[in-house]
LUMDREN-886966 format. One record per atom (N, C-alpha, C): atom name; x, y, z; residue number from 1; residue in three letters. Coordinates in steps of 0.1 Angstrom, whole numbers, plus 5000, padded with zeros to 4 digits. Each point is the difference from the previous one (the first is absolute). Layout:
> CA, X, Y, Z, NUM, ALA $
...
//
This chain:
> N, 0616, 2344, 1330, 1, UNK $
> CA, 5010, 5001, 5005, 1, UNK $
> C, 4998, 5015, 5014, 1, UNK $
> N, 5004, 4994, 5010, 2, UNK $
> CA, 4999, 5015, 5013, 2, UNK $
> C, 5011, 5006, 5000, 2, UNK $
> N, 5003, 5009, 5004, 3, UNK $
> CA, 5009, 5009, 5002, 3, UNK $
> C, 5009, 4990, 5010, 3, UNK $
> N, 5013, 5007, 5001, 4, UNK $
> CA, 5011, 4995, 5017, 4, UNK $
> C, 5002, 5013, 5007, 4, UNK $
> N, 4989, 4998, 5012, 5, UNK $
> CA, 5000, 5006, 5010, 5, UNK $
> C, 5009, 4996, 5011, 5, UNK $
> N, 5012, 5013, 5004, 6, UNK $
> CA, 5010, 5000, 5009, 6, UNK $
> C, 5001, 5005, 5012, 6, UNK $
> N, 4991, 4996, 5007, 7, UNK $
> CA, 5003, 5009, 5018, 7, UNK $
> C, 5009, 5003, 5010, 7, UNK $
> N, 5003, 5015, 4995, 8, UNK $
> CA, 5014, 4995, 5017, 8, UNK $
> C, 5001, 5015, 5008, 8, UNK $
> N, 5009, 5000, 5007, 9, UNK $
> CA, 5003, 5013, 5012, 9, UNK $
> C, 5012, 5009, 4988, 9, UNK $
> N, 4997, 5014, 4999, 10, UNK $
> CA, 5010, 5007, 4996, 10, UNK $
> C, 5001, 5013, 5012, 10, UNK $
> N, 5014, 4999, 4999, 11, UNK $
> CA, 5008, 5007, 5010, 11, UNK $
> C, 4990, 5016, 4995, 11, UNK $
> N, 4997, 5008, 5009, 12, UNK $
> CA, 4997, 5017, 5002, 12, UNK $
> C, 5003, 5008, 5006, 12, UNK $
> N, 4995, 5010, 5001, 13, UNK $
> CA, 5007, 5009, 5014, 13, UNK $
> C, 4997, 5001, 5007, 13, UNK $
> N, 4986, 4992, 5002, 14, UNK $
> CA, 4997, 5001, 5016, 14, UNK $
> C, 4999, 4983, 5000, 14, UNK $
> N, 5001, 4994, 4996, 15, UNK $
> CA, 5003, 4981, 5004, 15, UNK $
> C, 4999, 4993, 4985, 15, UNK $
> N, 4991, 4987, 5002, 16, UNK $
> CA, 5001, 4993, 4991, 16, UNK $
> C, 4988, 4999, 4994, 16, UNK $
> N, 4995, 5004, 4982, 17, UNK $
> CA, 4988, 5003, 4994, 17, UNK $
> C, 4997, 4984, 4995, 17, UNK $
> N, 4988, 5001, 5002, 18, UNK $
> CA, 4995, 4989, 4994, 18, UNK $
> C, 4995, 5003, 4985, 18, UNK $
> N, 5008, 4985, 4992, 19, UNK $
> CA, 4996, 5010, 4985, 19, UNK $
> C, 4998, 4985, 4993, 19, UNK $
> N, 4991, 5002, 4989, 20, UNK $
> CA, 4999, 4988, 4991, 20, UNK $
> C, 5001, 5001, 4985, 20, UNK $
> N, 5010, 4996, 4997, 21, UNK $
> CA, 5005, 5004, 4983, 21, UNK $
> C, 4992, 4986, 4992, 21, UNK $
> N, 4992, 5005, 4989, 22, UNK $
> CA, 4994, 4992, 4989, 22, UNK $
> C, 5009, 4997, 4991, 22, UNK $
> N, 4996, 4989, 4994, 23, UNK $
> CA, 5011, 5004, 4990, 23, UNK $
> C, 4995, 4996, 4983, 23, UNK $
> N, 4992, 5005, 4992, 24, UNK $
> CA, 5001, 4996, 4986, 24, UNK $
> C, 5001, 4989, 4996, 24, UNK $
> N, 4996, 4994, 4989, 25, UNK $
> CA, 5007, 4982, 4995, 25, UNK $
> C, 5004, 5009, 4987, 25, UNK $
> N, 5015, 5000, 4994, 26, UNK $
> CA, 5003, 5003, 4993, 26, UNK $
> C, 5009, 5013, 4998, 26, UNK $
> N, 5004, 5006, 4990, 27, UNK $
> CA, 5005, 5011, 5001, 27, UNK $
> C, 4996, 5012, 5010, 27, UNK $
> N, 5011, 5005, 5011, 28, UNK $
> CA, 4992, 5013, 5004, 28, UNK $
> C, 5004, 5014, 4993, 28, UNK $
> N, 4989, 5004, 5003, 29, UNK $
> CA, 4997, 5014, 4987, 29, UNK $
> C, 4999, 5009, 5013, 29, UNK $
> N, 4996, 4999, 5013, 30, UNK $
> CA, 5001, 5012, 5005, 30, UNK $
> C, 5004, 5001, 5018, 30, UNK $
> N, 5000, 5006, 5008, 31, UNK $
> CA, 4996, 4999, 5013, 31, UNK $
> C, 4995, 5007, 5007, 31, UNK $
> N, 4989, 4995, 5007, 32, UNK $
> CA, 4985, 5011, 5009, 32, UNK $
> C, 5004, 4997, 5017, 32, UNK $
> N, 4997, 5012, 5001, 33, UNK $
> CA, 5000, 4997, 5012, 33, UNK $
> C, 4988, 5004, 5005, 33, UNK $
> N, 4994, 4996, 5008, 34, UNK $
> CA, 4988, 5001, 5003, 34, UNK $
> C, 4994, 5002, 5014, 34, UNK $
> N, 4991, 5012, 5008, 35, UNK $
> CA, 5004, 5007, 5014, 35, UNK $
> C, 4980, 4994, 5005, 35, UNK $
> N, 5000, 5001, 5005, 36, UNK $
> CA, 4986, 4998, 5009, 36, UNK $
> C, 4998, 5015, 5010, 36, UNK $
> N, 4982, 4993, 4999, 37, UNK $
> CA, 5002, 5015, 5005, 37, UNK $
> C, 4999, 5001, 5019, 37, UNK $
> N, 4993, 5010, 5005, 38, UNK $
> CA, 5006, 4998, 5014, 38, UNK $
> C, 4996, 4993, 5012, 38, UNK $
> N, 5016, 5001, 5003, 39, UNK $
> CA, 4997, 4990, 5011, 39, UNK $
> C, 4997, 5002, 5015, 39, UNK $
> N, 4997, 5013, 5002, 40, UNK $
> CA, 4989, 4998, 5009, 40, UNK $
> C, 4985, 4997, 4994, 40, UNK $
> N, 4999, 5001, 4993, 41, UNK $
> CA, 4982, 4997, 4998, 41, UNK $
> C, 5003, 4989, 4988, 41, UNK $
> N, 5008, 4984, 5012, 42, UNK $
> CA, 4998, 4985, 4990, 42, UNK $
> C, 5008, 5002, 4982, 42, UNK $
> N, 5003, 5004, 5002, 43, UNK $
> CA, 5010, 5000, 4984, 43, UNK $
> C, 5008, 4992, 5003, 43, UNK $
> N, 5001, 4990, 4995, 44, UNK $
> CA, 5015, 4997, 4996, 44, UNK $
> C, 5006, 4992, 4985, 44, UNK $
> N, 5008, 4990, 4998, 45, UNK $
> CA, 5004, 5000, 4988, 45, UNK $
> C, 4989, 4989, 4994, 45, UNK $
> N, 4991, 4993, 5009, 46, UNK $
> CA, 4996, 4992, 4992, 46, UNK $
> C, 4984, 5009, 4995, 46, UNK $
> N, 4992, 5008, 5000, 47, UNK $
> CA, 4995, 5006, 5000, 47, UNK $
> C, 4995, 5000, 4986, 47, UNK $
> N, 4984, 4997, 4995, 48, UNK $
> CA, 5002, 4995, 4985, 48, UNK $
> C, 5001, 5008, 4986, 48, UNK $
> N, 4999, 5016, 5007, 49, UNK $
> CA, 5004, 5006, 4988, 49, UNK $
> C, 5016, 5002, 4998, 49, UNK $
> N, 5010, 4997, 5012, 50, UNK $
> CA, 5011, 4998, 4995, 50, UNK $
> C, 5001, 4987, 4995, 50, UNK $
> N, 4997, 4989, 5001, 51, UNK $
> CA, 5002, 4985, 4994, 51, UNK $
> C, 4996, 5002, 4986, 51, UNK $
> N, 4989, 5005, 4997, 52, UNK $
> CA, 4996, 5004, 4988, 52, UNK $
> C, 5012, 5006, 4990, 52, UNK $
> N, 5002, 5011, 5005, 53, UNK $
> CA, 5012, 5007, 4993, 53, UNK $
> C, 5010, 4991, 4998, 53, UNK $
> N, 5007, 4996, 5010, 54, UNK $
> CA, 5014, 4990, 5001, 54, UNK $
> C, 4996, 4989, 4993, 54, UNK $
> N, 4984, 4992, 4998, 55, UNK $
> CA, 5001, 4990, 4990, 55, UNK $
> C, 5000, 5003, 4985, 55, UNK $
> N, 4997, 5014, 4998, 56, UNK $
> CA, 4999, 5008, 4988, 56, UNK $
> C, 5014, 5002, 4993, 56, UNK $
> N, 5004, 5002, 5012, 57, UNK $
> CA, 5018, 5005, 4999, 57, UNK $
> C, 5009, 4984, 4994, 57, UNK $
> N, 4996, 4992, 5003, 58, UNK $
> CA, 5004, 4987, 4999, 58, UNK $
> C, 4997, 4998, 4987, 58, UNK $
> N, 4984, 5002, 4999, 59, UNK $
> CA, 4995, 4993, 4989, 59, UNK $
> C, 5009, 5007, 4987, 59, UNK $
> N, 5003, 5014, 4999, 60, UNK $
> CA, 5003, 5009, 4992, 60, UNK $
> C, 5015, 4991, 4996, 60, UNK $
> N, 5014, 4993, 5008, 61, UNK $
> CA, 5008, 5000, 4999, 61, UNK $
> C, 5012, 5004, 5009, 61, UNK $
> N, 4994, 5008, 5010, 62, UNK $
> CA, 5001, 5008, 5015, 62, UNK $
> C, 5008, 4987, 5010, 62, UNK $
> N, 5011, 5010, 5006, 63, UNK $
> CA, 5005, 4990, 5015, 63, UNK $
> C, 4989, 5010, 5010, 63, UNK $
> N, 4990, 4997, 5005, 64, UNK $
> CA, 4988, 5004, 5013, 64, UNK $
> C, 5008, 5000, 5011, 64, UNK $
> N, 5001, 5014, 5008, 65, UNK $
> CA, 5002, 4996, 5010, 65, UNK $
> C, 4995, 5004, 5013, 65, UNK $
> N, 4997, 4999, 5010, 66, UNK $
> CA, 4986, 5002, 5007, 66, UNK $
> C, 5007, 5000, 5020, 66, UNK $
> N, 4999, 5010, 5003, 67, UNK $
> CA, 5009, 5001, 5013, 67, UNK $
> C, 4989, 5008, 5009, 67, UNK $
> N, 5002, 4992, 5016, 68, UNK $
> CA, 4995, 4999, 5009, 68, UNK $
> C, 5000, 5014, 5005, 68, UNK $
> N, 4998, 5013, 5001, 69, UNK $
> CA, 5009, 5008, 5004, 69, UNK $
> C, 5000, 5001, 5015, 69, UNK $
> N, 5009, 5008, 5008, 70, UNK $
> CA, 5008, 4998, 5011, 70, UNK $
> C, 4985, 4999, 5013, 70, UNK $
> N, 4999, 4991, 5011, 71, UNK $
> CA, 4991, 4997, 5007, 71, UNK $
> C, 4989, 4994, 4995, 71, UNK $
> N, 4999, 4996, 4990, 72, UNK $
> CA, 4988, 4987, 4994, 72, UNK $
> C, 5006, 4991, 4995, 72, UNK $
> N, 4989, 4988, 5007, 73, UNK $
> CA, 5011, 4984, 4995, 73, UNK $
> C, 5009, 5000, 5009, 73, UNK $
> N, 5013, 4993, 4991, 74, UNK $
> CA, 5010, 4995, 5008, 74, UNK $
> C, 5009, 5011, 4998, 74, UNK $
> N, 4997, 5011, 4995, 75, UNK $
> CA, 5006, 5020, 4996, 75, UNK $
> C, 5006, 5002, 5018, 75, UNK $
> N, 5005, 4998, 5000, 76, UNK $
> CA, 5010, 5011, 5012, 76, UNK $
> C, 4999, 5015, 5002, 76, UNK $
> N, 5000, 5005, 5005, 77, UNK $
> CA, 4996, 5018, 5006, 77, UNK $
> C, 4986, 4999, 5006, 77, UNK $
> N, 5001, 5014, 4995, 78, UNK $
> CA, 4986, 5008, 5001, 78, UNK $
> C, 4994, 5008, 4991, 78, UNK $
> N, 4990, 5005, 4995, 79, UNK $
> CA, 4994, 5007, 4990, 79, UNK $
> C, 5008, 5015, 5001, 79, UNK $
> N, 5007, 5006, 4988, 80, UNK $
> CA, 5006, 5011, 5001, 80, UNK $
> C, 4993, 5012, 4991, 80, UNK $
> N, 4988, 4997, 4996, 81, UNK $
> CA, 4988, 5013, 4997, 81, UNK $
> C, 5009, 5004, 4987, 81, UNK $
> N, 5004, 4984, 4993, 82, UNK $
> CA, 5004, 5002, 4983, 82, UNK $
> C, 5020, 5004, 4995, 82, UNK $
> N, 5003, 5013, 5013, 83, UNK $
> CA, 5014, 4997, 4999, 83, UNK $
> C, 5005, 4985, 4998, 83, UNK $
> N, 5002, 4993, 5011, 84, UNK $
> CA, 5010, 4989, 5007, 84, UNK $
> C, 4995, 4988, 4992, 84, UNK $
> N, 4988, 5000, 4994, 85, UNK $
> CA, 4995, 4995, 4981, 85, UNK $
> C, 5003, 5001, 4991, 85, UNK $
> N, 5004, 5012, 4995, 86, UNK $
> CA, 5007, 5003, 4995, 86, UNK $
> C, 5013, 4994, 4998, 86, UNK $
> N, 5009, 5005, 5007, 87, UNK $
> CA, 5009, 4989, 5005, 87, UNK $
> C, 5000, 4986, 5000, 87, UNK $
> N, 4988, 4989, 5000, 88, UNK $
> CA, 5002, 4991, 5004, 88, UNK $
> C, 4997, 4992, 4984, 88, UNK $
> N, 4998, 5009, 4996, 89, UNK $
> CA, 4995, 4995, 4984, 89, UNK $
> C, 5012, 5000, 4991, 89, UNK $
> N, 5014, 5012, 5005, 90, UNK $
> CA, 5010, 5001, 4991, 90, UNK $
> C, 5011, 4993, 5008, 90, UNK $
> N, 4995, 4993, 5009, 91, UNK $
> CA, 5009, 4990, 5006, 91, UNK $
> C, 4996, 4982, 4994, 91, UNK $
> N, 4990, 5002, 4999, 92, UNK $
> CA, 4994, 4989, 4992, 92, UNK $
> C, 5003, 4998, 4983, 92, UNK $
> N, 5001, 5015, 4996, 93, UNK $
> CA, 5004, 5003, 4987, 93, UNK $
> C, 5012, 4993, 5002, 93, UNK $
> N, 5009, 5006, 5001, 94, UNK $
> CA, 5017, 5000, 5001, 94, UNK $
> C, 5000, 4986, 5000, 94, UNK $
> N, 4996, 4989, 5006, 95, UNK $
> CA, 4999, 4985, 5001, 95, UNK $
> C, 5000, 4991, 4989, 95, UNK $
> N, 4988, 5011, 4996, 96, UNK $
> CA, 4993, 4987, 4986, 96, UNK $
> C, 5006, 5005, 4993, 96, UNK $
> N, 5001, 5012, 4998, 97, UNK $
> CA, 5008, 5007, 4987, 97, UNK $
> C, 5014, 4992, 4998, 97, UNK $
> N, 5011, 5005, 5011, 98, UNK $
> CA, 5012, 4983, 4993, 98, UNK $
> C, 4992, 4990, 4991, 98, UNK $
> N, 4995, 4991, 4999, 99, UNK $
> CA, 4993, 4991, 4995, 99, UNK $
> C, 4993, 4999, 4985, 99, UNK $
> N, 5000, 5016, 4996, 100, UNK $
> CA, 4992, 5005, 4992, 100, UNK $
> C, 5008, 5016, 5001, 100, UNK $
> N, 5010, 4998, 4992, 101, UNK $
> CA, 5006, 5011, 4999, 101, UNK $
> C, 4997, 5014, 4991, 101, UNK $
> N, 4993, 4990, 4989, 102, UNK $
> CA, 4999, 5004, 4985, 102, UNK $
> C, 4980, 5003, 5000, 102, UNK $
> N, 4993, 4994, 5010, 103, UNK $
> CA, 4982, 5003, 4996, 103, UNK $
> C, 4998, 5007, 5002, 103, UNK $
> N, 4990, 5011, 4994, 104, UNK $
> CA, 4992, 5016, 4998, 104, UNK $
> C, 4996, 4994, 5011, 104, UNK $
> N, 4999, 5015, 5010, 105, UNK $
> CA, 4990, 4994, 5012, 105, UNK $
> C, 4984, 5012, 4997, 105, UNK $
> N, 4996, 4994, 5010, 106, UNK $
> CA, 4986, 5003, 4998, 106, UNK $
> C, 4995, 4995, 5017, 106, UNK $
> N, 4991, 5014, 5002, 107, UNK $
> CA, 4994, 5001, 5015, 107, UNK $
> C, 4992, 5000, 4996, 107, UNK $
> N, 4990, 4993, 5012, 108, UNK $
> CA, 4986, 5000, 4999, 108, UNK $
> C, 4996, 4999, 5018, 108, UNK $
> N, 4991, 5007, 5008, 109, UNK $
> CA, 4993, 5003, 5008, 109, UNK $
> C, 4986, 5000, 5001, 109, UNK $
> N, 4997, 4998, 5018, 110, UNK $
> CA, 4983, 5001, 4997, 110, UNK $
> C, 5000, 5007, 5014, 110, UNK $
> N, 4987, 5012, 4998, 111, UNK $
> CA, 5001, 5012, 5010, 111, UNK $
> C, 5013, 4996, 5007, 111, UNK $
> N, 5000, 5002, 5011, 112, UNK $
> CA, 5010, 5006, 5008, 112, UNK $
> C, 5014, 4999, 4992, 112, UNK $
> N, 5000, 4985, 4994, 113, UNK $
> CA, 5011, 4996, 4993, 113, UNK $
> C, 4999, 5007, 4986, 113, UNK $
> N, 4994, 5003, 4995, 114, UNK $
> CA, 4997, 5009, 4989, 114, UNK $
> C, 5008, 5017, 5006, 114, UNK $
> N, 5004, 5003, 5013, 115, UNK $
> CA, 5007, 5008, 4999, 115, UNK $
> C, 5015, 4998, 5004, 115, UNK $
> N, 5001, 4992, 5005, 116, UNK $
> CA, 5016, 4995, 4999, 116, UNK $
> C, 5004, 5000, 4992, 116, UNK $
> N, 4994, 4993, 4990, 117, UNK $
> CA, 5007, 4996, 4990, 117, UNK $
> C, 5004, 5014, 4987, 117, UNK $
> N, 4989, 5010, 5007, 118, UNK $
> CA, 5003, 5010, 4994, 118, UNK $
> C, 5011, 5005, 5005, 118, UNK $
> N, 5004, 5004, 5015, 119, UNK $
> CA, 5014, 5003, 5007, 119, UNK $
> C, 5010, 4989, 4994, 119, UNK $
> N, 5002, 4990, 4991, 120, UNK $
> CA, 5009, 4991, 5001, 120, UNK $
> C, 4997, 5006, 4986, 120, UNK $
> N, 4995, 5000, 4993, 121, UNK $
> CA, 5005, 5007, 4985, 121, UNK $
> C, 5007, 5013, 4999, 121, UNK $
> N, 5004, 5009, 5007, 122, UNK $
> CA, 5003, 5005, 5008, 122, UNK $
> C, 5012, 4999, 4996, 122, UNK $
> N, 5005, 4987, 5005, 123, UNK $
> CA, 5013, 4999, 5001, 123, UNK $
> C, 5007, 4989, 4989, 123, UNK $
> N, 4993, 4991, 4996, 124, UNK $
> CA, 4999, 4992, 4992, 124, UNK $
> C, 4995, 4999, 4984, 124, UNK $
> N, 4999, 5004, 4994, 125, UNK $
> CA, 4997, 5003, 4987, 125, UNK $
> C, 4995, 4988, 4992, 125, UNK $
> N, 4985, 5003, 4994, 126, UNK $
> CA, 4995, 4984, 4997, 126, UNK $
> C, 4997, 5003, 4989, 126, UNK $
> N, 4992, 4988, 4991, 127, UNK $
> CA, 4994, 5000, 4989, 127, UNK $
> C, 4991, 5007, 4998, 127, UNK $
> N, 4994, 4992, 5013, 128, UNK $
> CA, 4984, 5006, 5001, 128, UNK $
> C, 4996, 4997, 5016, 128, UNK $
> N, 4991, 5012, 5008, 129, UNK $
> CA, 4993, 5001, 5011, 129, UNK $
> C, 4989, 4995, 5002, 129, UNK $
> N, 4987, 4993, 5006, 130, UNK $
> CA, 4989, 4995, 5001, 130, UNK $
> C, 4995, 5006, 5009, 130, UNK $
> N, 4994, 5008, 5004, 131, UNK $
> CA, 4994, 5003, 5008, 131, UNK $
> C, 4990, 4994, 5003, 131, UNK $
> N, 4992, 4992, 5009, 132, UNK $
> CA, 4987, 4992, 4999, 132, UNK $
> C, 4991, 5007, 5013, 132, UNK $
> N, 4987, 5008, 5002, 133, UNK $
> CA, 4995, 5004, 5009, 133, UNK $
> C, 5012, 5013, 5008, 133, UNK $
> N, 5005, 5004, 4996, 134, UNK $
> CA, 5009, 5011, 5006, 134, UNK $
> C, 4994, 5006, 5011, 134, UNK $
> N, 5014, 5000, 5013, 135, UNK $
> CA, 4991, 5006, 5017, 135, UNK $
> C, 5001, 5014, 4995, 135, UNK $
> N, 4999, 5009, 4989, 136, UNK $
> CA, 4995, 5015, 5001, 136, UNK $
> C, 4995, 5007, 5014, 136, UNK $
> N, 5005, 5004, 5007, 137, UNK $
> CA, 4997, 5012, 5009, 137, UNK $
> C, 4993, 4989, 5013, 137, UNK $
> N, 5006, 4990, 5002, 138, UNK $
> CA, 5006, 4992, 5007, 138, UNK $
> C, 5012, 5001, 5006, 138, UNK $
> N, 5007, 5005, 4988, 139, UNK $
> CA, 5017, 4996, 4996, 139, UNK $
> C, 5003, 5013, 4995, 139, UNK $
> N, 5013, 5002, 5000, 140, UNK $
> CA, 5005, 5013, 4992, 140, UNK $
> C, 5006, 4999, 4988, 140, UNK $
> N, 4990, 4995, 4991, 141, UNK $
> CA, 5005, 4994, 4986, 141, UNK $
> C, 5004, 5011, 4990, 141, UNK $
> N, 5009, 5001, 4996, 142, UNK $
> CA, 5008, 5011, 4992, 142, UNK $
> C, 4995, 4999, 4985, 142, UNK $
> N, 5009, 5007, 4993, 143, UNK $
> CA, 4997, 4999, 4985, 143, UNK $
> C, 5013, 4985, 4992, 143, UNK $
> N, 4991, 4996, 4991, 144, UNK $
> CA, 5004, 4988, 4994, 144, UNK $
> C, 5000, 5001, 4984, 144, UNK $
> N, 5015, 4993, 4991, 145, UNK $
> CA, 4998, 5004, 4991, 145, UNK $
> C, 4987, 4994, 4990, 145, UNK $
> N, 4994, 5005, 4998, 146, UNK $
> CA, 4986, 4999, 4989, 146, UNK $
> C, 5001, 4990, 4991, 146, UNK $
> N, 5009, 5001, 4991, 147, UNK $
> CA, 5008, 4986, 4991, 147, UNK $
> C, 4999, 4992, 5005, 147, UNK $
> N, 5003, 4994, 5010, 148, UNK $
> CA, 5011, 4994, 5004, 148, UNK $
> C, 4988, 4992, 5012, 148, UNK $
> N, 4989, 4999, 5005, 149, UNK $
> CA, 4989, 5000, 5007, 149, UNK $
> C, 4987, 4996, 4994, 149, UNK $
> N, 5001, 4990, 5010, 150, UNK $
> CA, 4983, 4996, 4992, 150, UNK $
> C, 4993, 4996, 5018, 150, UNK $
> N, 4993, 5015, 5004, 151, UNK $
> CA, 4987, 4997, 5013, 151, UNK $
> C, 4992, 4995, 4995, 151, UNK $
> N, 4989, 4994, 5007, 152, UNK $
> CA, 4988, 4992, 4997, 152, UNK $
> C, 5000, 5001, 5015, 152, UNK $
> N, 4983, 5007, 4998, 153, UNK $
> CA, 4993, 5002, 5011, 153, UNK $
> C, 4983, 4997, 5000, 153, UNK $
> N, 4996, 4995, 5010, 154, UNK $
> CA, 4985, 4997, 4999, 154, UNK $
> C, 4989, 5014, 4998, 154, UNK $
> N, 4988, 4995, 4997, 155, UNK $
> CA, 4993, 5016, 5000, 155, UNK $
> C, 4987, 4996, 5015, 155, UNK $
> N, 5001, 4997, 5004, 156, UNK $
> CA, 4997, 4998, 5014, 156, UNK $
> C, 5008, 5001, 5016, 156, UNK $
> N, 5010, 5001, 4996, 157, UNK $
> CA, 5012, 4996, 5008, 157, UNK $
> C, 4998, 5005, 5013, 157, UNK $
> N, 4991, 4999, 5007, 158, UNK $
> CA, 5001, 5005, 5016, 158, UNK $
> C, 5014, 5007, 5009, 158, UNK $
> N, 5008, 4991, 4999, 159, UNK $
> CA, 5010, 4999, 5005, 159, UNK $
> C, 5009, 5014, 5001, 159, UNK $
> N, 5007, 5000, 4983, 160, UNK $
> CA, 5000, 5007, 4993, 160, UNK $
> C, 4990, 5005, 4988, 160, UNK $
> N, 4995, 5013, 5006, 161, UNK $
> CA, 4992, 5007, 4989, 161, UNK $
> C, 5007, 5007, 4986, 161, UNK $
> N, 4992, 4996, 4989, 162, UNK $
> CA, 5005, 5000, 4987, 162, UNK $
> C, 5001, 5012, 5000, 162, UNK $
> N, 4989, 5012, 5006, 163, UNK $
> CA, 5006, 5015, 4996, 163, UNK $
> C, 5019, 4999, 5006, 163, UNK $
> N, 4999, 4994, 5010, 164, UNK $
> CA, 5014, 5004, 5003, 164, UNK $
> C, 5011, 5000, 4992, 164, UNK $
> N, 4997, 4988, 4994, 165, UNK $
> CA, 5008, 4994, 4989, 165, UNK $
> C, 5004, 5006, 4985, 165, UNK $
> N, 4985, 5009, 4999, 166, UNK $
> CA, 4996, 5008, 4989, 166, UNK $
> C, 5012, 5012, 5004, 166, UNK $
> N, 4997, 5009, 5015, 167, UNK $
> CA, 5004, 5014, 4997, 167, UNK $
> C, 5017, 4995, 5005, 167, UNK $
> N, 5008, 4986, 5000, 168, UNK $
> CA, 5011, 4997, 5003, 168, UNK $
> C, 5007, 5005, 4984, 168, UNK $
> N, 4988, 4994, 4992, 169, UNK $
> CA, 5005, 4991, 4987, 169, UNK $
> C, 5000, 5012, 4989, 169, UNK $
> N, 4989, 5011, 5008, 170, UNK $
> CA, 4999, 5011, 4986, 170, UNK $
> C, 5016, 5007, 4998, 170, UNK $
> N, 5007, 5009, 5008, 171, UNK $
> CA, 5006, 5008, 4996, 171, UNK $
> C, 5015, 4990, 4995, 171, UNK $
> N, 4995, 4991, 5001, 172, UNK $
> CA, 5016, 4990, 4992, 172, UNK $
> C, 4996, 4996, 4986, 172, UNK $
> N, 4986, 4999, 4995, 173, UNK $
> CA, 4995, 4996, 4988, 173, UNK $
> C, 5005, 4984, 5000, 173, UNK $
> N, 4999, 4994, 5013, 174, UNK $
> CA, 4998, 4987, 5000, 174, UNK $
> C, 4984, 4994, 4999, 174, UNK $
> N, 5004, 4989, 4991, 175, UNK $
> CA, 4987, 4995, 4999, 175, UNK $
> C, 4994, 4991, 5011, 175, UNK $
> N, 4990, 4998, 5000, 176, UNK $
> CA, 4996, 4990, 5007, 176, UNK $
> C, 4989, 4991, 4996, 176, UNK $
> N, 5000, 4980, 5006, 177, UNK $
> CA, 4996, 4996, 4989, 177, UNK $
> C, 4985, 4995, 5013, 177, UNK $
> N, 4988, 5007, 5001, 178, UNK $
> CA, 4993, 4995, 5010, 178, UNK $
> C, 4991, 4991, 4994, 178, UNK $
> N, 4997, 4991, 5013, 179, UNK $
> CA, 4997, 4989, 4994, 179, UNK $
> C, 4984, 4994, 5008, 179, UNK $
> N, 4985, 5005, 4989, 180, UNK $
> CA, 4989, 5000, 5004, 180, UNK $
> C, 4996, 4997, 5014, 180, UNK $
> N, 4988, 4998, 5009, 181, UNK $
> CA, 4998, 4993, 5008, 181, UNK $
> C, 5013, 5001, 5011, 181, UNK $
> N, 5008, 4999, 5000, 182, UNK $
> CA, 5010, 4993, 5008, 182, UNK $
> C, 5001, 5007, 5013, 182, UNK $
> N, 5002, 4992, 5010, 183, UNK $
> CA, 5008, 5006, 5015, 183, UNK $
> C, 5012, 4997, 4995, 183, UNK $
> N, 5008, 5007, 5017, 184, UNK $
> CA, 5011, 4997, 5001, 184, UNK $
> C, 5007, 4989, 5001, 184, UNK $
> N, 4989, 4990, 5000, 185, UNK $
> CA, 5015, 4989, 4997, 185, UNK $
> C, 4997, 4989, 4989, 185, UNK $
> N, 4987, 5004, 4997, 186, UNK $
> CA, 5002, 5000, 4977, 186, UNK $
> C, 4995, 4984, 5004, 186, UNK $
> N, 4987, 4999, 5008, 187, UNK $
> CA, 4993, 4985, 5002, 187, UNK $
> C, 4993, 4995, 4987, 187, UNK $
> N, 5002, 4988, 4997, 188, UNK $
> CA, 4994, 4995, 4985, 188, UNK $
> C, 5007, 5013, 4991, 188, UNK $
> N, 5011, 5002, 5001, 189, UNK $
> CA, 5007, 5012, 4985, 189, UNK $
> C, 5014, 4996, 5001, 189, UNK $
> N, 5009, 4996, 5009, 190, UNK $
> CA, 5010, 4998, 4998, 190, UNK $
> C, 5008, 4993, 4986, 190, UNK $
> N, 4988, 4996, 4991, 191, UNK $
> CA, 5006, 4999, 4983, 191, UNK $
> C, 4999, 5013, 4995, 191, UNK $
> N, 4994, 5007, 5007, 192, UNK $
> CA, 5001, 5015, 4988, 192, UNK $
> C, 5017, 5003, 5002, 192, UNK $
> N, 5003, 4999, 5018, 193, UNK $
> CA, 5016, 5003, 4999, 193, UNK $
> C, 5007, 4992, 4995, 193, UNK $
> N, 4997, 4984, 4997, 194, UNK $
> CA, 5010, 4992, 4988, 194, UNK $
> C, 4998, 5006, 4989, 194, UNK $
> N, 4993, 5010, 4994, 195, UNK $
> CA, 5001, 4997, 4981, 195, UNK $
> C, 5006, 5013, 5003, 195, UNK $
> N, 5000, 5013, 5005, 196, UNK $
> CA, 5007, 5007, 5000, 196, UNK $
> C, 5008, 5002, 5004, 196, UNK $
> N, 5011, 4988, 5010, 197, UNK $
> CA, 5010, 5003, 5003, 197, UNK $
> C, 5011, 4991, 4989, 197, UNK $
> N, 4994, 4990, 4994, 198, UNK $
> CA, 5002, 4992, 4987, 198, UNK $
> C, 5000, 5010, 4991, 198, UNK $
> N, 4990, 5011, 4998, 199, UNK $
> CA, 5006, 5007, 4988, 199, UNK $
> C, 5014, 5014, 5002, 199, UNK $
> N, 4999, 5003, 5012, 200, UNK $
> CA, 5010, 5012, 5005, 200, UNK $
> C, 5012, 4992, 4995, 200, UNK $
> N, 5001, 4987, 5005, 201, UNK $
> CA, 5018, 4993, 5008, 201, UNK $
> C, 5004, 4991, 4992, 201, UNK $
> N, 4985, 4992, 4988, 202, UNK $
> CA, 5009, 4987, 4996, 202, UNK $
> C, 5007, 5006, 4989, 202, UNK $
> N, 4999, 5007, 4992, 203, UNK $
> CA, 5008, 5004, 4986, 203, UNK $
> C, 5012, 5004, 5006, 203, UNK $
> N, 5016, 4994, 4996, 204, UNK $
> CA, 5012, 5004, 5004, 204, UNK $
> C, 5002, 5002, 4985, 204, UNK $
> N, 5009, 5017, 5004, 205, UNK $
> CA, 5009, 5010, 4991, 205, UNK $
> C, 5012, 5002, 4999, 205, UNK $
//
């Protein structure tokens, strides 16, 4: 069976936000918000890494929510460098949370989306924060809780050099999953993202 997908427009601080909610088959074990890469460089919620993350969460029994940032697709508003985008996710979370008040929260993002979700996590405590190709150096990434965070980065990422991510992680004692030979977009290595997210987010306590 395939998961049920609901496309809708949710009210956000700067206007309507184009959102897709994927429902798992059976019991809901969590709520996962998945953020896309930089909108000024073609990032949308249909990005293959974002879709991989969302599909993985659905397979784990979570409700997976993707949203086009303001100014992308049918979402209203204009790019706001991360501040407005953080507010957008808080608004979407409030909407979806009303339907799943007890579901543990998982936050995931790719590149710029990883930066935004790290900001969201400062306001919404989550079970696990998944950062794929985090935009260290191009965005003001702050510290994250090491025990609650999974970071996955490509060895040969030319957009966000691995050395930048290691410099950010080192003072936090934050482990990094390095994918050998991978570029920023994890070409032919999306299965590794699925495997690590499944291991980190599949067990409920």
